[in-house]
N, CA, C and O atoms as a Maestro MAE file, in Angstrom:
{
 s_m_m2io_version
 :::
 2.0.0
}

f_m_ct {
 s_m_title
 :::
 protein
 m_atom[292] {
  # First column is atom index #
  i_m_mmod_type
  r_m_x_coord
  r_m_y_coord
  r_m_z_coord
  i_m_residue_number
  s_m_chain_name
  s_m_pdb_residue_name
  s_m_pdb_atom_name
  i_m_atomic_number
  :::
  1 25 161.257 43.720 -87.391 1 A "PHE " " N  " 7
  2 3 161.015 43.581 -86.172 1 A "PHE " " CA " 6
  3 2 160.804 44.478 -85.584 1 A "PHE " " C  " 6
  4 15 161.973 44.777 -85.341 1 A "PHE " " O  " 8
  5 25 160.108 45.392 -85.003 2 A "THR " " N  " 7
  6 3 159.712 46.284 -84.649 2 A "THR " " CA " 6
  7 2 159.291 46.246 -83.144 2 A "THR " " C  " 6
  8 15 158.654 45.340 -82.607 2 A "THR " " O  " 8
  9 25 159.697 47.240 -82.634 3 A "SER " " N  " 7
  10 3 159.838 47.558 -80.698 3 A "SER " " CA " 6
  11 2 157.270 47.021 -80.304 3 A "SER " " C  " 6
  12 15 156.431 46.461 -79.599 3 A "SER " " O  " 8
  13 25 157.572 47.906 -81.580 4 A "GLU " " N  " 7
  14 3 155.908 47.388 -81.525 4 A "GLU " " CA " 6
  15 2 155.410 45.735 -81.792 4 A "GLU " " C  " 6
  16 15 154.717 44.939 -81.158 4 A "GLU " " O  " 8
  17 25 155.982 45.705 -82.777 5 A "GLN " " N  " 7
  18 3 156.376 43.876 -83.254 5 A "GLN " " CA " 6
  19 2 156.275 43.231 -81.333 5 A "GLN " " C  " 6
  20 15 155.432 42.364 -81.102 5 A "GLN " " O  " 8
  21 25 156.957 43.622 -80.429 6 A "ALA " " N  " 7
  22 3 157.705 43.197 -80.117 6 A "ALA " " CA " 6
  23 2 156.795 43.018 -78.542 6 A "ALA " " C  " 6
  24 15 156.746 42.265 -77.570 6 A "ALA " " O  " 8
  25 25 156.180 44.222 -79.058 7 A "MET " " N  " 7
  26 3 154.880 44.211 -78.003 7 A "MET " " CA " 6
  27 2 154.082 43.758 -78.303 7 A "MET " " C  " 6
  28 15 153.490 43.470 -77.263 7 A "MET " " O  " 8
  29 25 153.381 43.330 -79.328 8 A "LEU " " N  " 7
  30 3 152.028 42.764 -79.792 8 A "LEU " " CA " 6
  31 2 151.964 41.474 -79.107 8 A "LEU " " C  " 6
  32 15 151.000 41.050 -78.469 8 A "LEU " " O  " 8
  33 25 153.666 40.588 -79.401 9 A "ASN " " N  " 7
  34 3 153.426 39.545 -79.256 9 A "ASN " " CA " 6
  35 2 153.616 39.162 -77.518 9 A "ASN " " C  " 6
  36 15 153.148 38.061 -77.227 9 A "ASN " " O  " 8
  37 25 154.164 39.846 -76.505 10 A "VAL " " N  " 7
  38 3 154.049 40.044 -75.304 10 A "VAL " " CA " 6
  39 2 152.911 40.111 -74.983 10 A "VAL " " C  " 6
  40 15 152.743 39.660 -73.850 10 A "VAL " " O  " 8
  41 25 152.167 40.411 -75.379 11 A "PHE " " N  " 7
  42 3 150.475 40.786 -75.004 11 A "PHE " " CA " 6
  43 2 149.612 39.251 -75.615 11 A "PHE " " C  " 6
  44 15 148.673 38.708 -75.031 11 A "PHE " " O  " 8
  45 25 150.270 38.773 -76.975 12 A "GLY " " N  " 7
  46 3 149.824 37.869 -76.919 12 A "GLY " " CA " 6
  47 2 150.042 36.787 -76.767 12 A "GLY " " C  " 6
  48 15 149.150 35.947 -76.883 12 A "GLY " " O  " 8
  49 25 151.544 36.408 -76.398 13 A "ARG " " N  " 7
  50 3 151.254 34.946 -75.416 13 A "ARG " " CA " 6
  51 2 150.831 35.458 -73.958 13 A "ARG " " C  " 6
  52 15 150.956 34.565 -73.120 13 A "ARG " " O  " 8
  53 25 150.548 36.193 -73.650 14 A "ARG " " N  " 7
  54 3 150.077 36.603 -72.286 14 A "ARG " " CA " 6
  55 2 148.853 36.192 -72.721 14 A "ARG " " C  " 6
  56 15 148.646 35.350 -71.848 14 A "ARG " " O  " 8
  57 25 147.703 36.147 -73.548 15 A "PHE " " N  " 7
  58 3 146.257 36.373 -73.573 15 A "PHE " " CA " 6
  59 2 147.031 35.045 -73.510 15 A "PHE " " C  " 6
  60 15 147.568 34.702 -72.457 15 A "PHE " " O  " 8
  61 25 147.116 34.040 -75.000 16 A "ALA " " N  " 7
  62 3 146.611 32.693 -74.745 16 A "ALA " " CA " 6
  63 2 147.221 31.971 -73.275 16 A "ALA " " C  " 6
  64 15 146.602 30.959 -72.943 16 A "ALA " " O  " 8
  65 25 148.089 32.285 -72.586 17 A "GLU " " N  " 7
  66 3 148.373 32.234 -71.489 17 A "GLU " " CA " 6
  67 2 146.822 31.779 -70.673 17 A "GLU " " C  " 6
  68 15 146.414 30.713 -70.212 17 A "GLU " " O  " 8
  69 25 146.155 33.346 -70.780 18 A "LEU " " N  " 7
  70 3 145.060 32.760 -69.923 18 A "LEU " " CA " 6
  71 2 143.274 32.469 -70.925 18 A "LEU " " C  " 6
  72 15 142.223 32.054 -70.437 18 A "LEU " " O  " 8
  73 25 143.399 32.654 -71.582 19 A "LEU " " N  " 7
  74 3 142.579 31.314 -72.067 19 A "LEU " " CA " 6
  75 2 142.488 30.496 -72.180 19 A "LEU " " C  " 6
  76 15 143.476 30.173 -72.840 19 A "LEU " " O  " 8
  77 25 141.669 29.305 -71.933 20 A "LYS " " N  " 7
  78 3 141.484 27.930 -71.700 20 A "LYS " " CA " 6
  79 2 140.530 27.696 -73.576 20 A "LYS " " C  " 6
  80 15 140.374 28.883 -73.859 20 A "LYS " " O  " 8
  81 25 140.232 27.301 -74.168 21 A "ARG " " N  " 7
  82 3 140.301 26.645 -75.526 21 A "ARG " " CA " 6
  83 2 138.767 26.772 -74.713 21 A "ARG " " C  " 6
  84 15 138.555 27.348 -73.646 21 A "ARG " " O  " 8
  85 25 137.591 25.894 -75.756 22 A "ASP " " N  " 7
  86 3 136.758 26.030 -75.993 22 A "ASP " " CA " 6
  87 2 136.416 24.200 -75.174 22 A "ASP " " C  " 6
  88 15 135.510 24.097 -74.347 22 A "ASP " " O  " 8
  89 25 137.126 23.169 -75.506 23 A "SER " " N  " 7
  90 3 137.378 22.057 -75.142 23 A "SER " " CA " 6
  91 2 137.503 22.233 -73.555 23 A "SER " " C  " 6
  92 15 136.873 21.399 -72.905 23 A "SER " " O  " 8
  93 25 138.284 23.277 -72.773 24 A "GLY " " N  " 7
  94 3 138.725 23.084 -71.092 24 A "GLY " " CA " 6
  95 2 140.289 22.285 -71.729 24 A "GLY " " C  " 6
  96 15 140.943 21.706 -70.862 24 A "GLY " " O  " 8
  97 25 140.710 22.264 -72.801 25 A "ARG " " N  " 7
  98 3 142.059 21.015 -72.701 25 A "ARG " " CA " 6
  99 2 142.975 22.409 -73.418 25 A "ARG " " C  " 6
  100 15 142.327 23.211 -74.091 25 A "ARG " " O  " 8
  101 25 144.579 22.638 -73.215 26 A "GLY " " N  " 7
  102 3 144.770 23.599 -74.202 26 A "GLY " " CA " 6
  103 2 144.647 25.309 -73.756 26 A "GLY " " C  " 6
  104 15 143.709 25.614 -73.019 26 A "GLY " " O  " 8
  105 25 145.450 26.216 -74.142 27 A "ASN " " N  " 7
  106 3 145.311 26.683 -75.011 27 A "ASN " " CA " 6
  107 2 145.195 27.659 -76.438 27 A "ASN " " C  " 6
  108 15 145.378 27.338 -77.612 27 A "ASN " " O  " 8
  109 25 144.765 29.144 -75.756 28 A "TYR " " N  " 7
  110 3 145.795 29.290 -77.847 28 A "TYR " " CA " 6
  111 2 145.911 30.105 -77.918 28 A "TYR " " C  " 6
  112 15 145.672 31.080 -77.205 28 A "TYR " " O  " 8
  113 25 146.472 29.895 -79.152 29 A "ARG " " N  " 7
  114 3 147.502 29.845 -80.132 29 A "ARG " " CA " 6
  115 2 148.122 31.055 -80.222 29 A "ARG " " C  " 6
  116 15 148.489 31.112 -79.049 29 A "ARG " " O  " 8
  117 25 148.630 32.335 -80.835 30 A "PHE " " N  " 7
  118 3 148.532 33.191 -80.523 30 A "PHE " " CA " 6
  119 2 149.674 33.606 -81.876 30 A "PHE " " C  " 6
  120 15 150.806 33.141 -82.012 30 A "PHE " " O  " 8
  121 25 148.811 34.857 -83.006 31 A "GLY " " N  " 7
  122 3 149.684 34.528 -84.753 31 A "GLY " " CA " 6
  123 2 148.976 35.441 -85.249 31 A "GLY " " C  " 6
  124 15 147.951 35.818 -84.681 31 A "GLY " " O  " 8
  125 25 149.373 35.926 -86.329 32 A "THR " " N  " 7
  126 3 149.235 37.420 -87.234 32 A "THR " " CA " 6
  127 2 147.573 36.248 -88.161 32 A "THR " " C  " 6
  128 15 147.457 35.024 -88.094 32 A "THR " " O  " 8
  129 25 146.934 36.905 -88.647 33 A "GLY " " N  " 7
  130 3 145.772 36.080 -89.432 33 A "GLY " " CA " 6
  131 2 146.372 35.048 -90.291 33 A "GLY " " C  " 6
  132 15 146.087 33.851 -90.332 33 A "GLY " " O  " 8
  133 25 147.404 35.815 -91.095 34 A "TRP " " N  " 7
  134 3 148.519 34.952 -92.135 34 A "TRP " " CA " 6
  135 2 148.628 33.595 -92.282 34 A "TRP " " C  " 6
  136 15 148.361 32.710 -93.095 34 A "TRP " " O  " 8
  137 25 149.601 33.910 -90.128 35 A "GLU " " N  " 7
  138 3 150.759 32.688 -89.966 35 A "GLU " " CA " 6
  139 2 149.115 31.560 -89.157 35 A "GLU " " C  " 6
  140 15 149.413 30.408 -88.840 35 A "GLU " " O  " 8
  141 25 147.977 31.892 -88.978 36 A "LEU " " N  " 7
  142 3 147.424 30.896 -88.154 36 A "LEU " " CA " 6
  143 2 145.646 30.887 -88.842 36 A "LEU " " C  " 6
  144 15 144.705 30.178 -88.488 36 A "LEU " " O  " 8
  145 25 145.702 32.009 -89.969 37 A "LEU " " N  " 7
  146 3 144.303 31.526 -90.628 37 A "LEU " " CA " 6
  147 2 143.944 31.228 -92.117 37 A "LEU " " C  " 6
  148 15 143.343 30.321 -92.693 37 A "LEU " " O  " 8
  149 25 144.610 32.456 -92.516 38 A "TYR " " N  " 7
  150 3 144.300 31.807 -94.317 38 A "TYR " " CA " 6
  151 2 145.317 33.097 -94.723 38 A "TYR " " C  " 6
  152 15 145.538 33.899 -93.816 38 A "TYR " " O  " 8
  153 25 146.028 33.371 -96.209 39 A "PRO " " N  " 7
  154 3 147.367 35.054 -96.373 39 A "PRO " " CA " 6
  155 2 146.184 35.805 -96.749 39 A "PRO " " C  " 6
  156 15 145.323 35.793 -97.629 39 A "PRO " " O  " 8
  157 25 146.471 36.401 -95.810 40 A "THR " " N  " 7
  158 3 145.944 38.344 -96.674 40 A "THR " " CA " 6
  159 2 147.329 39.025 -97.133 40 A "THR " " C  " 6
  160 15 148.509 38.674 -97.105 40 A "THR " " O  " 8
  161 25 146.504 40.364 -97.645 41 A "ASP " " N  " 7
  162 3 148.005 40.838 -98.187 41 A "ASP " " CA " 6
  163 2 147.582 42.526 -97.007 41 A "ASP " " C  " 6
  164 15 147.611 43.723 -97.295 41 A "ASP " " O  " 8
  165 25 147.291 41.914 -95.910 42 A "GLY " " N  " 7
  166 3 147.501 43.325 -95.680 42 A "GLY " " CA " 6
  167 2 145.724 42.872 -94.664 42 A "GLY " " C  " 6
  168 15 144.758 42.153 -94.920 42 A "GLY " " O  " 8
  169 25 146.201 43.971 -93.265 43 A "ASP " " N  " 7
  170 3 144.359 44.141 -92.740 43 A "ASP " " CA " 6
  171 2 143.988 45.756 -92.156 43 A "ASP " " C  " 6
  172 15 144.770 46.676 -92.395 43 A "ASP " " O  " 8
  173 25 143.318 45.875 -91.744 44 A "ALA " " N  " 7
  174 3 142.298 46.945 -90.795 44 A "ALA " " CA " 6
  175 2 143.847 47.601 -90.052 44 A "ALA " " C  " 6
  176 15 144.410 48.680 -90.240 44 A "ALA " " O  " 8
  177 25 144.132 46.670 -89.342 45 A "GLY " " N  " 7
  178 3 145.757 47.030 -88.442 45 A "GLY " " CA " 6
  179 2 146.699 47.280 -88.919 45 A "GLY " " C  " 6
  180 15 147.477 48.107 -88.443 45 A "GLY " " O  " 8
  181 25 146.975 46.411 -90.380 46 A "ASP " " N  " 7
  182 3 147.902 47.459 -91.100 46 A "ASP " " CA " 6
  183 2 147.758 48.712 -91.621 46 A "ASP " " C  " 6
  184 15 148.686 49.465 -91.920 46 A "ASP " " O  " 8
  185 25 146.571 48.936 -91.731 47 A "TYR " " N  " 7
  186 3 145.852 50.443 -92.276 47 A "TYR " " CA " 6
  187 2 146.167 51.431 -90.851 47 A "TYR " " C  " 6
  188 15 146.963 52.370 -90.851 47 A "TYR " " O  " 8
  189 25 145.447 51.037 -89.799 48 A "PHE " " N  " 7
  190 3 145.694 52.365 -89.429 48 A "PHE " " CA " 6
  191 2 147.432 53.308 -88.506 48 A "PHE " " C  " 6
  192 15 147.817 54.460 -88.309 48 A "PHE " " O  " 8
  193 25 148.071 51.495 -88.148 49 A "TYR " " N  " 7
  194 3 149.117 51.776 -88.267 49 A "TYR " " CA " 6
  195 2 150.223 52.399 -89.298 49 A "TYR " " C  " 6
  196 15 151.384 52.057 -89.074 49 A "TYR " " O  " 8
  197 25 150.023 53.158 -90.256 50 A "SER " " N  " 7
  198 3 150.329 53.142 -91.636 50 A "SER " " CA " 6
  199 2 149.175 54.397 -91.631 50 A "SER " " C  " 6
  200 15 148.718 54.333 -92.772 50 A "SER " " O  " 8
  201 25 148.813 54.969 -91.267 51 A "ALA " " N  " 7
  202 3 147.989 55.867 -91.616 51 A "ALA " " CA " 6
  203 2 147.998 57.115 -90.324 51 A "ALA " " C  " 6
  204 15 147.764 58.320 -90.417 51 A "ALA " " O  " 8
  205 25 148.321 56.380 -89.266 52 A "TYR " " N  " 7
  206 3 147.997 57.152 -88.091 52 A "TYR " " CA " 6
  207 2 148.912 56.523 -87.109 52 A "TYR " " C  " 6
  208 15 148.660 56.867 -85.954 52 A "TYR " " O  " 8
  209 25 149.652 55.906 -87.207 53 A "GLY " " N  " 7
  210 3 150.951 54.955 -86.466 53 A "GLY " " CA " 6
  211 2 150.205 54.429 -84.674 53 A "GLY " " C  " 6
  212 15 150.626 54.509 -83.520 53 A "GLY " " O  " 8
  213 25 149.385 54.089 -85.096 54 A "ALA " " N  " 7
  214 3 147.946 53.288 -84.238 54 A "ALA " " CA " 6
  215 2 148.503 51.523 -84.187 54 A "ALA " " C  " 6
  216 15 148.785 50.989 -85.260 54 A "ALA " " O  " 8
  217 25 148.596 50.884 -83.140 55 A "VAL " " N  " 7
  218 3 148.843 49.180 -82.933 55 A "VAL " " CA " 6
  219 2 147.041 49.413 -82.507 55 A "VAL " " C  " 6
  220 15 146.124 50.050 -81.990 55 A "VAL " " O  " 8
  221 25 147.552 48.301 -83.235 56 A "SER " " N  " 7
  222 3 146.159 47.477 -82.770 56 A "SER " " CA " 6
  223 2 145.922 45.395 -82.191 56 A "SER " " C  " 6
  224 15 146.865 44.788 -81.686 56 A "SER " " O  " 8
  225 25 145.172 45.033 -82.326 57 A "TYR " " N  " 7
  226 3 145.061 43.735 -81.813 57 A "TYR " " CA " 6
  227 2 143.886 43.654 -81.919 57 A "TYR " " C  " 6
  228 15 142.977 44.482 -81.971 57 A "TYR " " O  " 8
  229 25 143.966 42.171 -81.962 58 A "VAL " " N  " 7
  230 3 142.256 41.451 -82.600 58 A "VAL " " CA " 6
  231 2 142.009 40.183 -81.487 58 A "VAL " " C  " 6
  232 15 142.950 39.393 -81.416 58 A "VAL " " O  " 8
  233 25 140.937 39.937 -80.689 59 A "LEU " " N  " 7
  234 3 140.979 38.899 -80.336 59 A "LEU " " CA " 6
  235 2 140.591 37.175 -80.999 59 A "LEU " " C  " 6
  236 15 141.011 36.422 -80.121 59 A "LEU " " O  " 8
  237 25 140.224 36.653 -81.694 60 A "GLU " " N  " 7
  238 3 139.426 35.806 -82.659 60 A "GLU " " CA " 6
  239 2 139.427 34.644 -80.980 60 A "GLU " " C  " 6
  240 15 140.441 34.127 -80.512 60 A "GLU " " O  " 8
  241 25 138.166 34.529 -80.468 61 A "ILE " " N  " 7
  242 3 138.325 33.126 -79.664 61 A "ILE " " CA " 6
  243 2 137.183 32.557 -79.670 61 A "ILE " " C  " 6
  244 15 136.324 33.227 -80.244 61 A "ILE " " O  " 8
  245 25 136.764 31.362 -79.160 62 A "ASN " " N  " 7
  246 3 135.188 30.526 -79.206 62 A "ASN " " CA " 6
  247 2 135.735 29.889 -80.598 62 A "ASN " " C  " 6
  248 15 136.293 30.727 -81.306 62 A "ASN " " O  " 8
  249 25 135.691 28.673 -81.091 63 A "ASN " " N  " 7
  250 3 135.229 27.499 -81.611 63 A "ASN " " CA " 6
  251 2 133.435 28.208 -83.163 63 A "ASN " " C  " 6
  252 15 133.407 28.058 -84.384 63 A "ASN " " O  " 8
  253 25 132.764 28.631 -82.573 64 A "ASP " " N  " 7
  254 3 130.931 28.817 -82.116 64 A "ASP " " CA " 6
  255 2 131.323 30.261 -82.944 64 A "ASP " " C  " 6
  256 15 131.049 30.318 -84.143 64 A "ASP " " O  " 8
  257 25 131.857 31.218 -82.389 65 A "PHE " " N  " 7
  258 3 132.195 32.533 -82.432 65 A "PHE " " CA " 6
  259 2 130.105 33.373 -82.145 65 A "PHE " " C  " 6
  260 15 129.471 34.411 -82.332 65 A "PHE " " O  " 8
  261 25 129.949 32.054 -81.640 66 A "GLN " " N  " 7
  262 3 128.978 33.257 -80.956 66 A "GLN " " CA " 6
  263 2 128.575 32.625 -79.324 66 A "GLN " " C  " 6
  264 15 127.839 31.661 -79.116 66 A "GLN " " O  " 8
  265 25 129.197 33.363 -78.394 67 A "PRO " " N  " 7
  266 3 128.732 32.982 -76.840 67 A "PRO " " CA " 6
  267 2 127.427 32.405 -76.709 67 A "PRO " " C  " 6
  268 15 126.463 32.542 -77.461 67 A "PRO " " O  " 8
  269 25 127.588 31.341 -75.018 68 A "ASP " " N  " 7
  270 3 126.036 30.958 -74.918 68 A "ASP " " CA " 6
  271 2 125.825 31.953 -73.952 68 A "ASP " " C  " 6
  272 15 126.392 32.077 -72.867 68 A "ASP " " O  " 8
  273 25 124.762 32.801 -74.569 69 A "TYR " " N  " 7
  274 3 124.010 33.849 -73.710 69 A "TYR " " CA " 6
  275 2 123.245 33.093 -72.286 69 A "TYR " " C  " 6
  276 15 122.788 33.469 -71.207 69 A "TYR " " O  " 8
  277 25 123.336 32.454 -72.658 70 A "SER " " N  " 7
  278 3 122.220 31.187 -70.743 70 A "SER " " CA " 6
  279 2 123.388 31.772 -69.740 70 A "SER " " C  " 6
  280 15 122.899 32.167 -68.682 70 A "SER " " O  " 8
  281 25 124.727 31.909 -69.821 71 A "LEU " " N  " 7
  282 3 126.073 31.097 -69.058 71 A "LEU " " CA " 6
  283 2 126.487 33.364 -68.762 71 A "LEU " " C  " 6
  284 15 127.587 33.718 -68.337 71 A "LEU " " O  " 8
  285 25 125.726 34.076 -68.994 72 A "ARG " " N  " 7
  286 3 125.987 35.424 -68.478 72 A "ARG " " CA " 6
  287 2 125.856 35.462 -67.334 72 A "ARG " " C  " 6
  288 15 125.023 34.794 -66.721 72 A "ARG " " O  " 8
  289 25 126.573 36.170 -66.881 73 A "ALA " " N  " 7
  290 3 126.597 36.719 -64.807 73 A "ALA " " CA " 6
  291 2 125.291 37.573 -64.536 73 A "ALA " " C  " 6
  292 15 125.065 38.014 -63.410 73 A "ALA " " O  " 8
  :::
 }
 m_bond[291] {
  # First column is bond index #
  i_m_from
  i_m_to
  i_m_order
  :::
  1 1 2 1
  2 2 3 1
  3 3 4 2
  4 3 5 1
  5 5 6 1
  6 6 7 1
  7 7 8 2
  8 7 9 1
  9 9 10 1
  10 10 11 1
  11 11 12 2
  12 11 13 1
  13 13 14 1
  14 14 15 1
  15 15 16 2
  16 15 17 1
  17 17 18 1
  18 18 19 1
  19 19 20 2
  20 19 21 1
  21 21 22 1
  22 22 23 1
  23 23 24 2
  24 23 25 1
  25 25 26 1
  26 26 27 1
  27 27 28 2
  28 27 29 1
  29 29 30 1
  30 30 31 1
  31 31 32 2
  32 31 33 1
  33 33 34 1
  34 34 35 1
  35 35 36 2
  36 35 37 1
  37 37 38 1
  38 38 39 1
  39 39 40 2
  40 39 41 1
  41 41 42 1
  42 42 43 1
  43 43 44 2
  44 43 45 1
  45 45 46 1
  46 46 47 1
  47 47 48 2
  48 47 49 1
  49 49 50 1
  50 50 51 1
  51 51 52 2
  52 51 53 1
  53 53 54 1
  54 54 55 1
  55 55 56 2
  56 55 57 1
  57 57 58 1
  58 58 59 1
  59 59 60 2
  60 59 61 1
  61 61 62 1
  62 62 63 1
  63 63 64 2
  64 63 65 1
  65 65 66 1
  66 66 67 1
  67 67 68 2
  68 67 69 1
  69 69 70 1
  70 70 71 1
  71 71 72 2
  72 71 73 1
  73 73 74 1
  74 74 75 1
  75 75 76 2
  76 75 77 1
  77 77 78 1
  78 78 79 1
  79 79 80 2
  80 79 81 1
  81 81 82 1
  82 82 83 1
  83 83 84 2
  84 83 85 1
  85 85 86 1
  86 86 87 1
  87 87 88 2
  88 87 89 1
  89 89 90 1
  90 90 91 1
  91 91 92 2
  92 91 93 1
  93 93 94 1
  94 94 95 1
  95 95 96 2
  96 95 97 1
  97 97 98 1
  98 98 99 1
  99 99 100 2
  100 99 101 1
  101 101 102 1
  102 102 103 1
  103 103 104 2
  104 103 105 1
  105 105 106 1
  106 106 107 1
  107 107 108 2
  108 107 109 1
  109 109 110 1
  110 110 111 1
  111 111 112 2
  112 111 113 1
  113 113 114 1
  114 114 115 1
  115 115 116 2
  116 115 117 1
  117 117 118 1
  118 118 119 1
  119 119 120 2
  120 119 121 1
  121 121 122 1
  122 122 123 1
  123 123 124 2
  124 123 125 1
  125 125 126 1
  126 126 127 1
  127 127 128 2
  128 127 129 1
  129 129 130 1
  130 130 131 1
  131 131 132 2
  132 131 133 1
  133 133 134 1
  134 134 135 1
  135 135 136 2
  136 135 137 1
  137 137 138 1
  138 138 139 1
  139 139 140 2
  140 139 141 1
  141 141 142 1
  142 142 143 1
  143 143 144 2
  144 143 145 1
  145 145 146 1
  146 146 147 1
  147 147 148 2
  148 147 149 1
  149 149 150 1
  150 150 151 1
  151 151 152 2
  152 151 153 1
  153 153 154 1
  154 154 155 1
  155 155 156 2
  156 155 157 1
  157 157 158 1
  158 158 159 1
  159 159 160 2
  160 159 161 1
  161 161 162 1
  162 162 163 1
  163 163 164 2
  164 163 165 1
  165 165 166 1
  166 166 167 1
  167 167 168 2
  168 167 169 1
  169 169 170 1
  170 170 171 1
  171 171 172 2
  172 171 173 1
  173 173 174 1
  174 174 175 1
  175 175 176 2
  176 175 177 1
  177 177 178 1
  178 178 179 1
  179 179 180 2
  180 179 181 1
  181 181 182 1
  182 182 183 1
  183 183 184 2
  184 183 185 1
  185 185 186 1
  186 186 187 1
  187 187 188 2
  188 187 189 1
  189 189 190 1
  190 190 191 1
  191 191 192 2
  192 191 193 1
  193 193 194 1
  194 194 195 1
  195 195 196 2
  196 195 197 1
  197 197 198 1
  198 198 199 1
  199 199 200 2
  200 199 201 1
  201 201 202 1
  202 202 203 1
  203 203 204 2
  204 203 205 1
  205 205 206 1
  206 206 207 1
  207 207 208 2
  208 207 209 1
  209 209 210 1
  210 210 211 1
  211 211 212 2
  212 211 213 1
  213 213 214 1
  214 214 215 1
  215 215 216 2
  216 215 217 1
  217 217 218 1
  218 218 219 1
  219 219 220 2
  220 219 221 1
  221 221 222 1
  222 222 223 1
  223 223 224 2
  224 223 225 1
  225 225 226 1
  226 226 227 1
  227 227 228 2
  228 227 229 1
  229 229 230 1
  230 230 231 1
  231 231 232 2
  232 231 233 1
  233 233 234 1
  234 234 235 1
  235 235 236 2
  236 235 237 1
  237 237 238 1
  238 238 239 1
  239 239 240 2
  240 239 241 1
  241 241 242 1
  242 242 243 1
  243 243 244 2
  244 243 245 1
  245 245 246 1
  246 246 247 1
  247 247 248 2
  248 247 249 1
  249 249 250 1
  250 250 251 1
  251 251 252 2
  252 251 253 1
  253 253 254 1
  254 254 255 1
  255 255 256 2
  256 255 257 1
  257 257 258 1
  258 258 259 1
  259 259 260 2
  260 259 261 1
  261 261 262 1
  262 262 263 1
  263 263 264 2
  264 263 265 1
  265 265 266 1
  266 266 267 1
  267 267 268 2
  268 267 269 1
  269 269 270 1
  270 270 271 1
  271 271 272 2
  272 271 273 1
  273 273 274 1
  274 274 275 1
  275 275 276 2
  276 275 277 1
  277 277 278 1
  278 278 279 1
  279 279 280 2
  280 279 281 1
  281 281 282 1
  282 282 283 1
  283 283 284 2
  284 283 285 1
  285 285 286 1
  286 286 287 1
  287 287 288 2
  288 287 289 1
  289 289 290 1
  290 290 291 1
  291 291 292 2
  :::
 }
}
């Protein structure tokens, strides 16, 4: 467990607290793709950390993965 992982967990918990599910009930869960979705052997985040020392965060929300553009402000 690294200090970077601890920092990303803080961000993830906070995002999850703020983002409501599409149904309006409950919040999103946070975690890695392999924890929440499917097995992976690595991803772009792993590559950028290994190659450049850069941490990254991906937010994948919304059941449809397509926003309702009629609701745009």
